[in-house]
C-alpha positions as CSV (number, residue, x, y, z in Angstrom):
1,M,49.7,89.2,36.2
2,G,49.3,91.0,39.7
3,S,52.8,91.1,41.8
4,M,55.4,89.2,41.2
5,Q,55.8,88.1,45.1
6,D,52.0,86.4,44.8
7,Y,53.9,84.3,41.6
8,Q,53.8,80.4,42.2
9,A,56.3,79.1,40.2
10,R,55.5,75.1,38.5
11,H,59.4,74.4,37.1
12,F,61.6,75.7,39.8
13,L,61.1,77.0,43.2
14,W,60.3,80.8,43.4
15,E,60.6,82.9,46.7
16,V,60.1,86.7,48.0
17,S,61.9,87.8,50.6
18,G,61.4,91.8,51.5
19,K,62.5,93.0,47.7
20,V,64.4,90.5,46.3
21,A,63.5,87.1,44.3
22,T,65.7,83.7,44.7
23,I,64.8,81.3,41.4
24,T,66.5,78.1,42.8
25,L,66.6,75.3,39.7
26,N,65.1,72.2,41.5
27,R,66.1,69.0,40.1
28,P,69.0,68.0,42.5
29,E,68.8,64.3,41.6
30,R,69.6,64.9,38.1
31,K,72.3,68.4,39.0
32,N,69.0,70.2,38.1
33,P,68.8,70.5,34.3
34,L,66.2,72.3,32.2
35,T,63.5,71.2,30.4
36,F,61.4,72.6,27.4
37,E,58.8,73.9,30.3
38,S,61.3,74.8,32.5
39,Y,63.1,77.1,29.8
40,A,59.8,78.6,28.9
41,E,59.1,79.4,32.6
42,L,62.2,81.3,33.0
43,R,61.9,83.4,29.8
44,D,57.8,84.9,31.2
45,V,58.8,85.2,34.8
46,F,61.7,87.0,33.5
47,G,59.8,89.1,30.9
48,D,57.0,89.7,33.8
49,L,59.5,91.2,35.8
50,A,60.1,94.4,34.1
51,Q,56.9,95.0,34.8
52,D,57.2,94.3,38.4
53,Q,58.0,97.9,40.9
54,D,58.0,95.3,44.1
55,V,60.9,92.8,43.2
56,R,64.2,95.1,42.9
57,A,66.9,92.2,42.4
58,V,66.7,88.3,41.6
59,V,69.1,85.7,42.7
60,I,69.3,82.7,40.5
61,T,70.4,79.2,42.1
62,G,70.2,75.7,42.0
63,S,69.6,73.1,45.0
64,G,71.7,69.8,46.1
65,G,75.1,71.4,46.1
66,N,75.1,72.3,41.7
67,F,74.1,75.2,39.9
68,C,72.7,73.5,36.8
69,S,73.7,70.9,34.3
70,G,72.3,72.0,31.4
71,G,69.3,70.9,29.0
72,D,68.0,67.7,29.8
73,V,69.5,64.7,27.9
74,F,66.5,62.7,27.7
75,E,63.6,65.4,27.9
76,I,65.2,68.2,25.5
77,I,68.2,66.7,23.4
78,E,66.7,63.4,22.6
79,P,63.3,64.9,21.5
80,L,65.5,67.3,19.2
81,T,67.3,65.2,17.2
82,R,63.7,64.1,16.0
83,K,62.6,67.7,15.1
84,D,62.4,69.2,11.6
85,M,63.8,72.6,10.9
86,A,61.1,74.9,11.7
87,G,60.6,73.2,15.5
88,L,64.5,73.6,15.8
89,R,64.6,76.9,15.6
90,A,61.3,77.5,17.3
91,F,63.4,75.7,20.5
92,T,66.5,78.1,19.9
93,T,64.7,81.5,19.3
94,M,63.2,80.5,22.8
95,T,65.9,79.2,24.6
96,G,67.3,82.4,23.4
97,A,64.5,84.8,24.7
98,V,65.2,83.3,28.3
99,V,68.5,85.4,27.6
100,K,66.9,88.3,25.9
101,A,64.4,88.4,29.1
102,M,67.2,88.3,31.7
103,R,69.0,91.2,29.6
104,H,66.2,93.6,29.7
105,C,64.3,92.8,33.0
106,P,65.2,96.0,35.1
107,Q,66.4,93.9,38.2
108,P,70.0,93.2,38.9
109,V,70.5,89.3,38.4
110,I,73.3,87.9,41.0
111,A,74.3,83.9,40.2
112,A,74.9,81.9,42.9
113,V,76.8,79.3,41.5
114,D,78.2,75.9,43.3
115,G,78.8,72.8,41.9
116,I,78.0,72.2,38.2
117,C,77.5,75.2,35.8
118,A,77.4,73.3,32.5
119,G,75.7,73.9,28.9
120,A,72.6,76.3,29.3
121,G,73.3,76.4,32.8
122,A,76.5,78.0,32.2
123,I,74.3,80.7,30.1
124,L,72.0,81.6,32.9
125,A,75.0,82.1,34.9
126,M,76.7,84.3,32.1
127,A,73.8,86.1,31.4
128,S,73.2,86.9,35.1
129,D,74.5,90.6,35.9
130,I,76.7,89.5,38.6
131,R,78.1,85.8,39.6
132,I,79.3,84.8,43.0
133,G,80.8,80.7,42.8
134,T,82.6,78.7,45.4
135,P,85.8,76.7,45.2
136,R,84.1,73.8,43.8
137,A,81.8,75.2,41.2
138,R,82.7,73.6,37.4
139,T,81.7,75.9,34.5
140,A,81.5,74.7,31.4
141,F,80.0,75.4,27.8
142,L,79.2,71.8,26.4
143,F,77.5,72.5,23.2
144,V,80.5,71.0,21.4
145,R,80.6,68.0,23.1
146,V,77.2,67.1,21.5
147,G,78.5,68.6,18.2
148,L,77.4,72.1,18.3
149,A,78.5,75.4,18.2
150,G,79.7,77.4,20.8
151,C,77.1,79.9,19.3
152,D,74.1,79.3,21.8
153,M,72.3,81.8,23.5
154,G,74.5,84.7,23.3
155,A,77.6,82.8,24.1
156,C,79.9,84.5,21.2
157,S,78.5,87.7,22.5
158,I,78.6,88.3,26.3
159,L,81.1,85.9,27.1
160,P,84.3,87.3,25.3
161,R,83.0,90.7,26.9
162,I,83.0,88.9,30.5
163,I,86.7,87.0,30.2
164,G,88.4,88.3,27.2
165,H,88.1,86.7,23.3
166,G,90.7,84.4,23.9
167,R,89.7,82.6,26.8
168,A,86.1,82.6,25.6
169,S,87.1,80.9,22.3
170,E,89.1,78.2,23.8
171,L,86.1,77.2,26.2
172,L,83.5,77.6,23.6
173,Y,85.8,75.6,20.9
174,S,86.6,73.0,23.6
175,G,83.6,72.6,25.8
176,R,86.0,72.0,28.8
177,F,85.5,73.0,32.4
178,M,87.1,75.8,34.0
179,E,87.4,75.7,37.6
180,A,86.3,78.0,40.0
181,D,89.9,79.8,40.6
182,E,90.3,80.0,36.9
183,A,86.8,81.9,36.5
184,E,87.7,83.8,39.5
185,R,90.8,84.7,37.8
186,W,88.8,85.5,34.4
187,G,86.5,87.6,35.6
188,F,83.5,85.0,35.2
189,F,82.8,84.8,39.0
190,N,82.8,88.5,41.1
191,R,84.0,86.7,44.0
192,L,84.6,82.6,45.3
193,V,83.1,82.5,49.2
194,G,82.7,78.8,50.8
195,P,79.6,77.1,49.9
196,E,77.7,77.3,53.0
197,Q,78.3,81.2,52.7
198,M,77.0,81.3,49.1
199,L,73.7,82.2,49.4
200,D,74.4,84.4,52.2
201,E,76.6,86.5,49.9
202,A,74.6,86.7,47.0
203,G,71.1,87.7,49.3
204,S,73.3,90.3,51.1
205,M,74.1,92.0,47.8
206,A,70.9,91.4,46.2
207,K,69.3,93.3,49.4
208,T,72.1,96.1,48.9
209,L,70.9,96.8,45.4
210,A,67.4,96.8,46.1
211,E,67.5,98.7,48.8
212,G,69.5,101.2,46.9
213,P,68.3,103.7,43.9
214,T,66.3,100.9,41.5
215,F,65.3,103.2,39.2
216,A,69.3,104.4,38.6
217,H,69.8,100.6,38.5
218,A,67.5,100.0,35.9
219,V,69.0,102.9,33.8
220,T,72.8,101.4,34.4
221,K,71.9,97.7,33.1
222,R,70.4,99.2,30.2
223,Q,73.2,101.1,29.5
224,L,75.7,98.3,30.0
225,H,73.7,96.1,27.3
226,D,73.0,98.9,25.3
227,E,76.6,100.4,25.0
228,W,77.9,97.5,23.4
229,D,76.7,98.5,20.1
230,M,77.6,102.4,20.4
231,S,80.8,104.2,20.0
232,I,82.5,105.8,22.7
233,D,81.3,109.3,21.2
234,D,77.5,108.0,21.0
235,A,78.1,106.2,24.4
236,I,79.1,109.5,26.3
237,D,76.0,111.0,24.8
238,A,73.3,108.4,26.0
239,E,74.9,108.6,29.2
240,A,74.7,112.3,29.7
241,E,71.1,112.1,28.4
242,A,70.3,108.8,31.1
243,Q,72.0,110.8,33.9
244,A,69.6,113.4,33.2
245,V,66.6,111.4,33.3
246,C,68.2,110.2,36.8
247,M,68.8,113.5,38.3
248,K,64.7,114.3,37.2
249,A,63.8,111.3,39.8
250,R,62.8,111.8,43.2
251,D,65.5,109.7,44.8
252,F,68.1,111.6,43.8
253,Q,66.6,114.7,45.7
254,R,66.6,112.0,48.6
255,A,69.9,111.6,48.6
256,F,70.7,115.6,48.8
257,E,68.6,115.8,51.0
258,A,69.8,113.4,53.6
259,F,73.4,114.2,52.5
260,A,72.3,118.2,53.6
261,A,71.1,116.3,56.8
262,K,74.0,114.4,57.6
263,Q,71.7,111.2,57.1
264,R,71.8,107.9,55.3
265,P,69.5,108.6,52.0
266,K,66.7,105.9,52.1
267,F,65.7,105.4,48.3
268,E,62.5,104.2,46.8
269,G,63.2,103.4,42.9
270,N,61.7,106.6,41.7
């Protein structure tokens, strides 16, 4: 594949402005549910972003005043009731691969969340690096409501690290909606803004990140992920190595030269 700037999406909207890509889930009449095909395309797009040098930050959002209502009841849930165990494992492995791809792509991912953010939609927001919500955003990990465990797509691992074990347990056991102010108070949303400002806020943040030292941002993202499994001493050692690598990058030299010249550094991501 060439540059992701030229990518033609099939199951959602894809737009690149400068160095920022925006994914818009676009089935507003159904509150933007996911299908087998859109799951797979999200997995592939985030996987391909790992090799892209032009896109340096990603915004994921939904159209029509909602983020995502989760897996489509008739296009996903009903067919799953008829699959054998091998087919079910293939599906759950594929959906988990979406989160893996989001976590392993080097670009920061910002979720811009308005309205309903439920089921797999809540997972997409959870798997993002930063979440901006609106006062009318309502987030629920609905799996228990259809007789499933809360441990879907990494929820039992990632969600407690964002909001704490007890709060995550409550949401995953109950399947209830977390209101916007509660989600901000618990740290799920980094901030709340009005619906009319949401995309501008997310886009502005993404643009700022994309203009920063993106090689270093990728290292930060990798370390945030990898250090979940490390002792503090191992994490300190890993960060020492990672930071030494960043010090060999040209952006570090550019920053020094700009500082010495009393100018603002212009980072190039190498």
